[in-house]
DRENPATI-785438 format. One record per residue (C-alpha): y, x, z; residue in one letter; residue number from 1; chain. Coordinates in pm, 1 decimal, always signed. Layout:
REM DRENPATI-785438
Y,X,Z,A,NUM,A
...
END
This chain:
REM DRENPATI-785438
+2153.3,-992.8,+627.6,M,1,A
+1801.4,-1053.0,+754.8,N,2,A
+1549.2,-769.8,+786.5,A,3,A
+1343.7,-874.5,+483.6,L,4,A
+1648.6,-886.9,+255.7,R,5,A
+1763.8,-551.6,+386.1,E,6,A
+1420.5,-404.3,+316.5,L,7,A
+1423.7,-548.0,-34.1,Q,8,A
+1766.4,-398.7,-101.9,G,9,A
+1659.7,-55.6,+19.5,K,10,A
+1352.3,-54.5,-204.7,W,11,A
+1553.7,-178.3,-502.1,D,12,A
+1779.5,+121.5,-457.0,R,13,A
+1480.5,+350.8,-403.8,A,14,A
+1319.5,+231.3,-728.0,S,15,A
+1574.3,+442.7,-917.4,R,16,A
+1449.7,+772.3,-768.7,W,17,A
+1106.9,+695.6,-621.5,Y,18,A
+894.6,+838.1,-904.7,D,19,A
+1093.0,+1159.9,-919.3,L,20,A
+1078.5,+1203.8,-541.3,A,21,A
+700.8,+1155.7,-525.5,T,22,A
+585.7,+1329.4,-844.2,V,23,A
+481.1,+1658.6,-679.4,V,24,A
+283.8,+1493.3,-398.0,L,25,A
+133.0,+1259.7,-656.0,E,26,A
+15.8,+1548.9,-873.3,A,27,A
-115.8,+1764.4,-588.7,L,28,A
-286.7,+1509.0,-363.2,V,29,A
-239.5,+1139.7,-420.6,I,30,A
-348.9,+1098.7,-783.9,R,31,A
-701.3,+1223.4,-715.9,R,32,A
-733.4,+1000.2,-408.3,L,33,A
-605.0,+697.9,-602.3,R,34,A
-856.4,+756.6,-877.8,S,35,A
-1153.9,+786.2,-640.9,R,36,A
-1052.1,+483.8,-436.0,L,37,A
-965.7,+249.8,-720.8,L,38,A
-1281.2,+314.4,-923.2,E,39,A
-1451.2,+72.6,-682.2,S,40,A
-1204.3,-210.3,-756.9,A,41,A
-1363.8,-494.2,-950.1,S,42,A
-1313.2,-851.1,-1061.7,G,43,A
-985.7,-1017.5,-984.6,R,44,A
-760.3,-759.9,-817.6,V,45,A
-444.9,-815.3,-613.9,L,46,A
-224.9,-512.0,-566.6,E,47,A
+13.7,-558.0,-272.9,V,48,A
+334.3,-351.1,-270.2,A,49,A
+239.7,-227.4,-615.7,G,50,A
+560.2,-27.5,-646.6,G,51,A
+634.2,+140.3,-977.7,T,52,A
+279.3,+111.8,-1110.1,G,53,A
+127.2,+449.6,-1021.8,W,54,A
-211.6,+280.4,-970.4,N,55,A
-241.3,+113.6,-1309.4,L,56,A
-410.2,+396.4,-1496.3,R,57,A
-678.3,+434.9,-1227.7,H,58,A
-840.8,+90.9,-1236.8,Y,59,A
-1173.4,+40.7,-1415.9,P,60,A
-1161.9,-122.2,-1757.5,A,61,A
-1186.6,-496.7,-1732.2,G,62,A
-1020.3,-534.0,-1391.9,A,63,A
-788.3,-836.3,-1388.7,D,64,A
-487.1,-704.5,-1194.8,I,65,A
-200.0,-898.3,-1041.0,I,66,A
+65.1,-675.8,-881.9,S,67,A
+319.8,-799.9,-629.1,V,68,A
+610.0,-620.1,-466.5,D,69,A
+910.0,-720.0,-257.7,L,70,A
+1143.1,-523.4,-487.0,S,71,A
+1242.9,-651.8,-832.7,P,72,A
+1343.8,-293.6,-915.0,G,73,A
+993.0,-167.4,-844.9,M,74,A
+843.1,-452.8,-1048.3,I,75,A
+1064.8,-360.8,-1344.9,A,76,A
+934.0,-1.3,-1331.5,K,77,A
+573.7,-125.1,-1307.5,A,78,A
+625.7,-338.6,-1617.9,R,79,A
+735.0,-28.1,-1807.5,K,80,A
+406.9,+134.4,-1702.6,R,81,A
+212.1,-157.4,-1848.6,G,82,A
+180.4,-408.9,-1565.0,A,83,A
+155.8,-751.4,-1726.6,S,84,A
+91.7,-982.3,-1429.4,K,85,A
+360.3,-917.4,-1169.7,V,86,A
+556.8,-1114.9,-913.0,A,87,A
+820.2,-1054.0,-648.3,V,88,A
+650.8,-1139.7,-320.6,M,89,A
+656.1,-1055.7,+49.4,D,90,A
+330.1,-895.3,+164.5,A,91,A
+336.3,-1101.6,+481.4,E,92,A
+351.6,-1432.8,+290.3,H,93,A
+130.1,-1406.2,-16.9,L,94,A
+157.1,-1714.8,-237.6,A,95,A
-212.7,-1732.6,-322.6,F,96,A
-493.7,-1952.7,-197.4,R,97,A
-758.5,-1826.7,+42.2,D,98,A
-1036.3,-1614.3,-103.9,G,99,A
-890.7,-1592.4,-455.2,L,100,A
-940.4,-1217.7,-511.9,F,101,A
-1246.9,-995.2,-530.6,D,102,A
-1048.4,-681.8,-444.1,T,103,A
-715.8,-636.6,-263.6,V,104,A
-537.7,-300.3,-284.7,V,105,A
-245.6,-143.3,-102.6,S,106,A
-140.6,+215.4,-162.5,T,107,A
+135.5,+375.0,+42.2,L,108,A
+272.0,+34.0,+133.3,G,109,A
+177.0,-55.8,+489.4,T,110,A
+420.1,+202.1,+628.9,C,111,A
+703.7,-13.3,+494.5,T,112,A
+595.3,-362.1,+605.0,F,113,A
+794.1,-526.2,+882.6,L,114,A
+465.9,-651.4,+1031.8,D,115,A
+181.4,-436.5,+898.6,P,116,A
-91.1,-624.6,+1088.5,V,117,A
+42.5,-956.2,+957.6,G,118,A
+44.4,-822.9,+601.0,A,119,A
-312.3,-692.3,+635.4,L,120,A
-418.8,-1034.1,+769.5,R,121,A
-271.0,-1189.4,+456.7,E,122,A
-464.4,-942.6,+240.3,M,123,A
-782.8,-1044.0,+420.0,R,124,A
-699.5,-1413.8,+378.9,R,125,A
-659.9,-1396.5,+0.9,V,126,A
-970.8,-1176.9,-44.0,C,127,A
-1303.1,-1355.7,-84.6,R,128,A
-1546.9,-1321.9,+207.9,P,129,A
-1722.5,-988.7,+167.2,G,130,A
-1469.5,-874.8,-93.7,G,131,A
-1318.0,-527.0,-97.6,R,132,A
-992.1,-420.9,+62.4,I,133,A
-889.4,-72.5,-49.4,L,134,A
-613.4,+114.9,+132.6,L,135,A
-457.7,+452.3,+56.2,L,136,A
-192.4,+497.0,+320.6,E,137,A
-11.5,+766.5,+503.3,H,138,A
+20.7,+746.3,+877.6,G,139,A
-8.2,+926.6,+1205.4,R,140,A
-203.9,+1250.8,+1190.1,S,141,A
-512.6,+1303.7,+1403.8,D,142,A
-381.5,+1653.3,+1483.8,R,143,A
-188.7,+1630.8,+1811.8,P,144,A
+91.2,+1873.2,+1723.1,G,145,A
+164.0,+1707.2,+1389.0,I,146,A
+136.7,+1359.0,+1540.8,A,147,A
+387.9,+1450.2,+1813.1,A,148,A
+627.3,+1583.8,+1548.2,W,149,A
+588.5,+1261.1,+1346.3,Q,150,A
+655.5,+1054.2,+1657.6,D,151,A
+972.0,+1249.2,+1740.1,R,152,A
+1111.3,+1203.2,+1389.0,R,153,A
+977.5,+852.7,+1315.3,A,154,A
+1299.2,+659.0,+1375.1,L,155,A
+1512.5,+895.6,+1165.7,K,156,A
+1251.7,+903.2,+889.3,H,157,A
+1228.8,+522.2,+880.5,A,158,A
+1606.8,+482.1,+875.0,A,159,A
+1632.3,+711.5,+574.8,C,160,A
+1320.0,+631.1,+375.0,L,161,A
+1217.5,+283.1,+496.2,V,162,A
+885.2,+432.8,+600.0,C,163,A
+719.2,+441.9,+941.6,W,164,A
+503.9,+749.5,+896.3,W,165,A
+343.4,+737.9,+1239.8,N,166,A
+162.6,+406.3,+1205.8,R,167,A
-215.9,+387.9,+1242.6,E,168,A
-356.9,+224.5,+925.3,P,169,A
-717.1,+205.8,+1045.5,L,170,A
-623.7,+58.7,+1382.8,E,171,A
-390.1,-192.7,+1215.8,N,172,A
-666.3,-290.4,+974.6,G,173,A
-904.3,-358.8,+1260.3,R,174,A
-637.4,-565.6,+1439.9,K,175,A
-603.4,-770.6,+1120.1,A,176,A
-977.0,-841.8,+1115.8,G,177,A
-1076.5,-601.4,+838.6,L,178,A
-1422.4,-448.4,+859.5,R,179,A
-1391.7,-79.5,+769.0,P,180,A
-1681.2,+61.9,+565.6,Q,181,A
-1546.3,+415.3,+523.1,T,182,A
-1232.7,+588.0,+647.7,A,183,A
-1136.0,+946.2,+568.9,I,184,A
-823.2,+1154.0,+622.3,R,185,A
-661.1,+1415.0,+402.5,R,186,A
-345.4,+1627.7,+403.5,L,187,A
-346.7,+1742.3,+766.8,L,188,A
-482.8,+1405.3,+876.4,G,189,A
-175.9,+1215.8,+752.6,M,190,A
-326.0,+1046.1,+446.3,V,191,A
-576.8,+771.2,+523.1,H,192,A
-827.2,+641.7,+265.5,V,193,A
-993.5,+323.0,+387.6,I,194,A
-1254.2,+103.7,+221.9,R,195,A
-1301.3,-221.8,+411.7,A,196,A
-1444.5,-566.0,+359.9,S,197,A
-1274.0,-897.8,+424.2,A,198,A
END
């Protein structure tokens, strides 16, 4: 089984319990950050690794949203939340032409990509020049003690939850050619909120 198929299978299984496992963190921290970030989405929006559809209620009225995810199980959950334009798709090989979208969004997804820089390059490719790329990700803390703890446990955490929690979202975005406009951290420096342009 190749790595992409294995990843898809893990997230299909996770789709059964993902919402329940994340509901407390969502209520306490993530929901507010989603809402503030996504209010700046506009025009034609691509949501990459859209998951179970947590973002849907936070977009401005009139946004034309297409949501893609590697997992059919996640897509099925997103449909139940009201997602109407959805597709199963690998973040590293987006089946859209260059510059098609005004806004590209990824929330809590880049930690799972096999090649996060490659996926972010794809997001930049399909975003129009000067368009918005909005990222709400968790990653390596800027607090040395927490970061060292994340590093020590990263392999075990990834094996269990398909999530590399010690990645550097801002650094990966820059490597992919994104131009960060604002970048803030929350929750002990582990949650990264990044507004960038393509």
